[in-house]
Backbone as JSON, one array per atom type, in Angstrom:
{
  "sequence": "TVVFAMQNRNTQLLQHLKTSSFRNFILFPLPSSDKEYREYMQEVCARFPSGVLRATTQNGIELVSGPVSALATLFPNTTPGNQ",
  "N": [[105.82, 122.91, 91.75], [107.23, 119.73, 92.34], [107.62, 115.95, 91.41], [109.23, 113.15, 92.91], [109.19, 110.2, 91.43], [109.69, 106.87, 92.05], [110.08, 103.78, 89.86], [110.56, 100.24, 89.35], [113.27, 100.35, 89.77], [113.9, 102.85, 88.34], [114.04, 106.26, 88.72], [112.5, 109.34, 88.52], [111.83, 112.65, 87.63], [109.25, 114.54, 88.01], [107.01, 117.06, 86.57], [104.15, 116.35, 86.16], [102.11, 113.89, 87.68], [101.41, 110.66, 86.3], [99.06, 109.03, 87.2], [98.06, 106.41, 86.93], [100.04, 104.82, 86.42], [101.07, 103.83, 88.89], [100.46, 101.97, 91.95], [100.54, 102.68, 94.68], [102.15, 104.74, 97.11], [104.96, 106.17, 98.93], [105.92, 107.84, 101.61], [109.06, 108.72, 102.26], [110.98, 108.45, 105.21], [112.31, 111.0, 107.33], [114.99, 111.28, 109.7], [113.56, 110.12, 112.52], [113.98, 110.7, 115.04], [114.2, 113.37, 115.47], [112.22, 116.21, 116.75], [111.16, 118.03, 115.69], [110.64, 117.16, 112.93], [109.09, 114.94, 113.28], [106.7, 116.31, 114.25], [105.96, 117.46, 111.79], [105.62, 115.38, 110.39], [103.17, 114.31, 111.41], [101.46, 116.7, 110.78], [101.35, 116.36, 108.09], [100.33, 113.57, 107.76], [97.47, 114.34, 108.99], [96.18, 115.44, 106.86], [95.17, 113.73, 105.18], [92.31, 111.53, 104.75], [91.01, 109.99, 107.57], [92.0, 106.47, 108.02], [93.28, 106.09, 105.28], [95.67, 106.12, 105.03], [98.82, 104.01, 105.8], [100.84, 102.51, 107.99], [103.97, 101.23, 108.29], [106.64, 99.15, 109.54], [110.17, 98.66, 108.53], [113.14, 97.34, 108.96], [113.47, 98.71, 110.94], [112.68, 101.36, 110.68], [109.94, 103.81, 110.14], [107.59, 103.53, 108.06], [105.5, 105.37, 105.89], [102.48, 104.82, 104.08], [100.23, 104.68, 101.5], [96.97, 104.46, 99.03], [97.71, 105.41, 95.68], [95.73, 107.1, 94.56], [95.38, 109.01, 96.34], [97.06, 110.71, 96.65], [96.87, 113.24, 95.46], [95.62, 114.84, 97.58], [98.2, 115.84, 98.8], [99.62, 116.94, 96.65], [97.89, 118.75, 94.84], [98.44, 119.8, 92.29], [99.97, 118.57, 90.76], [99.04, 115.85, 90.74], [96.39, 115.48, 89.22], [93.67, 114.13, 89.44], [93.2, 110.47, 88.66], [95.46, 109.61, 86.17]],
  "CA": [[105.65, 121.59, 92.6], [107.58, 118.53, 91.48], [107.37, 114.79, 92.31], [109.99, 112.23, 92.65], [108.57, 109.18, 91.06], [110.34, 105.47, 91.28], [109.42, 102.7, 89.67], [111.52, 99.28, 88.56], [114.82, 100.85, 89.86], [114.11, 104.05, 87.59], [113.6, 107.42, 89.3], [112.22, 110.32, 87.53], [111.52, 113.99, 88.45], [107.96, 114.91, 87.33], [105.82, 118.03, 86.92], [102.88, 115.45, 86.58], [102.57, 112.23, 87.95], [100.46, 109.87, 85.63], [99.05, 108.12, 88.58], [97.55, 105.17, 86.52], [101.28, 104.01, 86.23], [101.19, 103.52, 90.26], [99.27, 101.64, 92.67], [100.68, 103.24, 96.07], [103.26, 105.75, 97.38], [105.58, 106.03, 100.11], [106.66, 108.74, 102.47], [110.19, 108.43, 102.6], [111.27, 109.4, 106.61], [113.66, 111.68, 107.71], [115.31, 110.79, 111.05], [112.34, 110.02, 113.52], [114.56, 111.29, 116.25], [114.11, 114.98, 115.24], [110.9, 116.64, 116.95], [110.37, 118.97, 114.47], [110.31, 116.23, 111.83], [107.92, 114.23, 113.92], [105.43, 117.02, 114.32], [105.59, 118.07, 110.51], [104.84, 114.26, 109.38], [101.7, 114.42, 111.99], [100.72, 117.54, 110.05], [100.79, 115.8, 106.8], [99.18, 112.82, 107.74], [95.96, 114.94, 109.47], [95.44, 115.85, 105.72], [94.58, 112.57, 104.77], [91.01, 110.99, 105.81], [91.14, 108.71, 108.37], [92.18, 105.08, 107.41], [94.0, 106.2, 103.77], [97.53, 105.67, 105.01], [99.11, 102.84, 106.39], [102.28, 102.91, 108.76], [104.64, 99.91, 108.66], [108.25, 99.36, 110.18], [110.79, 98.02, 107.81], [114.09, 97.46, 109.28], [113.3, 99.49, 112.29], [112.28, 102.53, 110.26], [108.82, 103.63, 110.35], [107.05, 104.11, 106.88], [103.89, 105.54, 105.5], [102.29, 104.55, 102.54], [98.93, 104.73, 100.62], [97.15, 104.42, 97.58], [98.25, 106.66, 94.6], [94.92, 107.97, 94.05], [95.24, 109.93, 97.66], [98.3, 111.81, 96.5], [96.23, 114.82, 95.33], [95.76, 115.61, 99.08], [99.12, 116.41, 99.1], [99.6, 117.51, 95.31], [96.61, 118.77, 93.86], [98.35, 120.76, 90.99], [100.58, 117.57, 90.19], [98.31, 114.83, 90.52], [95.08, 115.89, 88.78], [92.94, 112.73, 89.58], [93.74, 109.29, 88.33], [95.36, 109.82, 85.06]],
  "C": [[106.02, 120.45, 91.72], [107.25, 117.11, 92.53], [108.2, 113.67, 91.98], [109.24, 110.62, 92.43], [109.7, 107.9, 90.99], [109.58, 104.45, 90.93], [110.52, 101.48, 88.98], [112.85, 99.79, 88.57], [114.91, 102.4, 88.83], [113.25, 105.14, 88.19], [113.46, 108.64, 88.42], [111.64, 111.94, 88.44], [110.42, 114.41, 87.48], [106.97, 116.11, 87.43], [104.5, 117.63, 87.12], [103.1, 114.11, 86.45], [101.15, 111.44, 87.06], [100.34, 108.62, 86.65], [98.49, 106.62, 88.2], [98.65, 104.19, 86.48], [101.61, 103.08, 87.6], [100.27, 103.03, 91.01], [99.38, 102.47, 94.36], [101.94, 104.2, 95.84], [103.55, 105.57, 98.75], [106.18, 107.25, 100.32], [107.86, 108.5, 102.73], [110.45, 109.22, 104.08], [112.45, 109.94, 106.41], [114.11, 110.88, 109.18], [114.16, 111.04, 112.17], [112.81, 110.7, 114.77], [114.49, 112.99, 116.47], [112.54, 115.12, 115.59], [110.27, 117.35, 116.05], [109.87, 117.93, 113.0], [109.02, 115.3, 112.2], [106.65, 115.06, 113.78], [105.09, 117.42, 112.92], [105.3, 116.45, 109.86], [103.39, 114.13, 110.2], [101.03, 115.42, 111.2], [100.32, 116.87, 108.79], [100.01, 114.67, 106.62], [97.85, 113.01, 107.94], [95.68, 115.32, 108.3], [94.83, 114.92, 105.36], [93.38, 112.09, 105.62], [91.79, 109.83, 106.35], [91.04, 107.15, 107.68], [92.64, 104.9, 105.89], [95.29, 105.95, 104.04], [97.68, 104.48, 106.14], [100.6, 102.87, 107.01], [102.75, 101.3, 109.02], [106.2, 100.14, 109.14], [108.95, 98.03, 109.22], [112.28, 98.35, 108.41], [114.53, 98.47, 110.52], [113.04, 100.91, 111.9], [110.75, 102.2, 109.89], [108.2, 104.27, 108.71], [105.99, 104.38, 106.64], [103.76, 105.41, 104.1], [100.75, 104.7, 102.38], [98.62, 104.84, 99.53], [97.13, 105.52, 96.68], [96.99, 107.47, 94.61], [94.66, 109.07, 95.54], [96.03, 110.91, 97.36], [97.73, 113.08, 96.13], [95.68, 115.54, 96.41], [96.86, 116.29, 99.18], [99.76, 117.52, 97.9], [98.82, 117.67, 94.34], [97.01, 119.22, 92.44], [99.52, 119.33, 89.99], [100.07, 116.45, 89.71], [97.19, 115.21, 90.01], [94.24, 114.86, 88.73], [93.6, 111.68, 88.75], [93.88, 109.46, 86.56], [95.72, 108.69, 84.03]]
}
């Protein structure tokens, strides 16, 4: 498993994410008109404890974000705690 990390216009492909460098993460959306994708996103969001994720709308696109400390929910081998 690898993670794309973006900071200050610099994108990196990482095997291990040093979470101390980041405060938040964003799950970049695919087209929400696709039913399969919407169902997938619901499954992903359901993995997180209640209240951890925030949904906002930017330019008509819904973005889901949360604190970087919660990324271990999705990537336990890539984000082993706050490094």
